[in-house]
N, CA, C and O atoms as a Tinker XYZ file with bonds, in Angstrom:
   168  protein
     1  N    -13.151000  -17.655000    5.629000    73     2
     2  CA   -11.843000  -17.703000    5.503000    64     1     3
     3  C    -11.082000  -16.747000    4.461000    63     2     4     5
     4  O    -11.293000  -16.795000    3.249000    81     3
     5  N    -10.008000  -15.715000    5.187000    73     3     6
     6  CA    -9.366000  -14.509000    5.218000    64     5     7
     7  C     -7.966000  -15.115000    4.127000    63     6     8     9
     8  O     -7.534000  -16.268000    4.112000    81     7
     9  N     -7.665000  -14.395000    3.609000    73     7    10
    10  CA    -6.909000  -14.338000    1.747000    64     9    11
    11  C     -5.944000  -14.500000    2.495000    63    10    12    13
    12  O     -6.142000  -14.070000    3.632000    81    11
    13  N     -5.146000  -14.870000    2.349000    73    11    14
    14  CA    -3.318000  -14.426000    2.759000    64    13    15
    15  C     -2.792000  -14.032000    1.837000    63    14    16    17
    16  O     -3.142000  -13.925000    0.662000    81    15
    17  N     -1.259000  -13.629000    2.749000    73    15    18
    18  CA    -1.679000  -11.948000    1.269000    64    17    19
    19  C      0.569000  -12.723000    1.647000    63    18    20    21
    20  O      0.999000  -12.861000    2.792000    81    19
    21  N      1.526000  -13.069000    0.223000    73    19    22
    22  CA     2.288000  -12.886000    0.067000    64    21    23
    23  C      3.503000  -11.721000   -0.125000    63    22    24    25
    24  O      3.245000  -11.402000   -1.286000    81    23
    25  N      4.259000  -11.171000    0.123000    73    23    26
    26  CA     5.545000  -10.463000   -0.936000    64    25    27
    27  C      5.474000  -11.166000   -2.048000    63    26    28    29
    28  O      4.975000  -12.254000   -2.335000    81    27
    29  N      6.081000  -10.329000   -2.647000    73    27    30
    30  CA     6.535000  -11.436000   -3.896000    64    29    31
    31  C      7.368000  -10.701000   -3.699000    63    30    32    33
    32  O      7.000000   -9.608000   -4.129000    81    31
    33  N      8.512000  -10.634000   -3.199000    73    31    34
    34  CA    10.102000  -11.443000   -2.245000    64    33    35
    35  C     10.601000  -11.977000   -1.634000    63    34    36    37
    36  O     11.734000  -12.255000   -1.241000    81    35
    37  N      9.257000  -12.228000   -1.486000    73    35    38
    38  CA     9.143000  -13.943000    0.379000    64    37    39
    39  C      9.545000  -14.905000   -0.194000    63    38    40    41
    40  O      8.987000  -15.153000   -1.263000    81    39
    41  N     10.403000  -15.620000    0.161000    73    39    42
    42  CA    10.287000  -17.393000    0.071000    64    41    43
    43  C      9.674000  -18.069000    0.765000    63    42    44    45
    44  O     10.219000  -18.121000    1.867000    81    43
    45  N      8.778000  -18.652000    0.712000    73    43    46
    46  CA     8.306000  -20.144000    1.206000    64    45    47
    47  C      8.012000  -21.578000    0.863000    63    46    48    49
    48  O      7.320000  -22.209000    0.065000    81    47
    49  N      8.887000  -21.803000    1.871000    73    47    50
    50  CA     8.976000  -23.613000    1.711000    64    49    51
    51  C      7.740000  -24.089000    1.411000    63    50    52    53
    52  O      6.597000  -23.752000    1.717000    81    51
    53  N      8.363000  -25.208000    0.544000    73    51    54
    54  CA     6.987000  -26.101000    0.306000    64    53    55
    55  C      5.636000  -26.869000    0.783000    63    54    56    57
    56  O      4.463000  -27.174000    0.571000    81    55
    57  N      7.440000  -26.954000    2.066000    73    55    58
    58  CA     6.970000  -27.859000    3.370000    64    57    59
    59  C      6.594000  -27.060000    4.421000    63    58    60    61
    60  O      6.694000  -27.624000    5.510000    81    59
    61  N      6.075000  -25.595000    4.456000    73    59    62
    62  CA     5.529000  -24.878000    5.528000    64    61    63
    63  C      4.950000  -24.998000    5.280000    63    62    64    65
    64  O      4.925000  -25.355000    4.102000    81    63
    65  N      3.642000  -24.869000    6.040000    73    63    66
    66  CA     2.056000  -24.764000    6.356000    64    65    67
    67  C      2.558000  -23.972000    6.973000    63    66    68    69
    68  O      3.643000  -23.869000    7.546000    81    67
    69  N      1.102000  -22.950000    6.752000    73    67    70
    70  CA     0.165000  -21.350000    6.857000    64    69    71
    71  C     -1.240000  -21.575000    6.967000    63    70    72    73
    72  O     -2.037000  -22.332000    6.414000    81    71
    73  N     -1.308000  -20.668000    7.870000    73    71    74
    74  CA    -3.001000  -20.257000    8.632000    64    73    75
    75  C     -3.748000  -19.727000    7.461000    63    74    76    77
    76  O     -3.759000  -19.746000    6.230000    81    75
    77  N     -4.360000  -19.248000    8.487000    73    75    78
    78  CA    -5.572000  -18.094000    7.284000    64    77    79
    79  C     -5.434000  -16.821000    7.435000    63    78    80    81
    80  O     -5.531000  -16.380000    8.580000    81    79
    81  N     -5.237000  -16.133000    6.601000    73    79    82
    82  CA    -5.838000  -14.785000    7.072000    64    81    83
    83  C     -3.775000  -14.608000    7.126000    63    82    84    85
    84  O     -3.626000  -14.395000    5.922000    81    83
    85  N     -2.952000  -14.588000    7.454000    73    83    86
    86  CA    -1.085000  -14.360000    7.176000    64    85    87
    87  C     -1.069000  -13.222000    6.360000    63    86    88    89
    88  O     -1.866000  -12.972000    5.455000    81    87
    89  N      0.222000  -12.308000    6.860000    73    87    90
    90  CA     0.504000  -12.053000    5.837000    64    89    91
    91  C      2.008000  -12.420000    6.153000    63    90    92    93
    92  O      2.315000  -13.070000    7.152000    81    91
    93  N      3.023000  -11.907000    5.129000    73    91    94
    94  CA     4.718000  -12.647000    5.231000    64    93    95
    95  C      4.433000  -11.461000    4.443000    63    94    96    97
    96  O      3.443000  -11.242000    3.745000    81    95
    97  N      5.932000  -10.379000    4.760000    73    95    98
    98  CA     6.434000   -9.701000    4.345000    64    97    99
    99  C      7.873000   -9.492000    3.401000    63    98   100   101
   100  O      8.618000  -10.461000    3.259000    81    99
   101  N      8.131000   -8.468000    2.915000    73    99   102
   102  CA     8.966000   -8.022000    2.376000    64   101   103
   103  C     10.520000   -8.716000    2.247000    63   102   104   105
   104  O     10.956000   -8.444000    3.365000    81   103
   105  N     11.638000   -9.465000    1.536000    73   103   106
   106  CA    12.302000  -10.193000    1.660000    64   105   107
   107  C     12.573000  -11.375000    3.433000    63   106   108   109
   108  O     13.640000  -11.460000    4.041000    81   107
   109  N     10.942000  -12.254000    3.910000    73   107   110
   110  CA    11.012000  -13.324000    4.755000    64   109   111
   111  C     11.245000  -14.469000    4.112000    63   110   112   113
   112  O     11.096000  -14.822000    2.943000    81   111
   113  N     11.447000  -14.736000    4.610000    73   111   114
   114  CA    12.226000  -16.818000    4.793000    64   113   115
   115  C     11.593000  -17.366000    4.879000    63   114   116   117
   116  O     10.651000  -16.632000    5.175000    81   115
   117  N     11.089000  -18.750000    4.847000    73   115   118
   118  CA     8.985000  -19.347000    5.792000    64   117   119
   119  C     10.046000  -20.748000    5.357000    63   118   120   121
   120  O     10.113000  -21.021000    4.158000    81   119
   121  N     10.806000  -21.551000    6.300000    73   119   122
   122  CA    11.534000  -22.690000    5.306000    64   121   123
   123  C     10.544000  -24.054000    5.861000    63   122   124   125
   124  O      9.742000  -23.792000    6.757000    81   123
   125  N     10.578000  -24.915000    5.545000    73   123   126
   126  CA    10.458000  -26.126000    5.483000    64   125   127
   127  C     10.283000  -26.143000    7.147000    63   126   128   129
   128  O     10.798000  -25.286000    7.865000    81   127
   129  N      9.376000  -27.390000    7.707000    73   127   130
   130  CA     8.731000  -27.804000    8.988000    64   129   131
   131  C      7.870000  -26.215000    9.697000    63   130   132   133
   132  O      7.307000  -26.296000   10.788000    81   131
   133  N      7.888000  -25.018000    8.993000    73   131   134
   134  CA     7.579000  -23.566000    9.976000    64   133   135
   135  C      6.040000  -24.001000    9.708000    63   134   136   137
   136  O      5.492000  -24.473000    8.711000    81   135
   137  N      5.482000  -23.594000   11.215000    73   135   138
   138  CA     3.882000  -23.926000   11.295000    64   137   139
   139  C      4.078000  -22.434000   11.671000    63   138   140   141
   140  O      4.751000  -21.893000   12.548000    81   139
   141  N      3.115000  -21.872000   10.535000    73   139   142
   142  CA     2.599000  -20.099000   10.720000    64   141   143
   143  C      1.399000  -20.195000   11.531000    63   142   144   145
   144  O      1.024000  -21.264000   11.049000    81   143
   145  N      0.773000  -20.000000   12.127000    73   143   146
   146  CA    -0.991000  -19.590000   12.471000    64   145   147
   147  C     -2.161000  -18.603000   11.942000    63   146   148   149
   148  O     -1.765000  -17.806000   11.091000    81   147
   149  N     -3.106000  -18.539000   12.183000    73   147   150
   150  CA    -3.863000  -18.249000   11.771000    64   149   151
   151  C     -3.226000  -16.706000   12.323000    63   150   152   153
   152  O     -2.377000  -16.610000   13.210000    81   151
   153  N     -4.141000  -14.992000   11.229000    73   151   154
   154  CA    -4.041000  -14.160000   11.114000    64   153   155
   155  C     -2.469000  -13.421000   12.250000    63   154   156   157
   156  O     -2.512000  -12.624000   13.187000    81   155
   157  N     -0.730000  -14.447000   11.319000    73   155   158
   158  CA     0.180000  -13.968000   11.999000    64   157   159
   159  C      0.493000  -12.954000   10.910000    63   158   160   161
   160  O     -0.134000  -12.945000    9.851000    81   159
   161  N      1.563000  -12.021000   11.210000    73   159   162
   162  CA     2.263000  -11.375000   10.471000    64   161   163
   163  C      3.818000  -11.427000   11.031000    63   162   164   165
   164  O      4.323000  -11.667000   12.128000    81   163
   165  N      4.370000  -11.045000    9.594000    73   163   166
   166  CA     5.558000  -11.902000    9.959000    64   165   167
   167  C      5.817000   -9.874000    8.703000    63   166   168
   168  O      6.935000   -9.510000    8.340000    81   167
């Protein structure tokens, strides 16, 4: 299992589903009911 990297300025809703080894960059907004698969970079 890889660690997720989420930039401090990103906003991730509690209802979002995050896979393993993802990266979410600066100022990204991830809303409820969003699924991000393993290894995705946003």
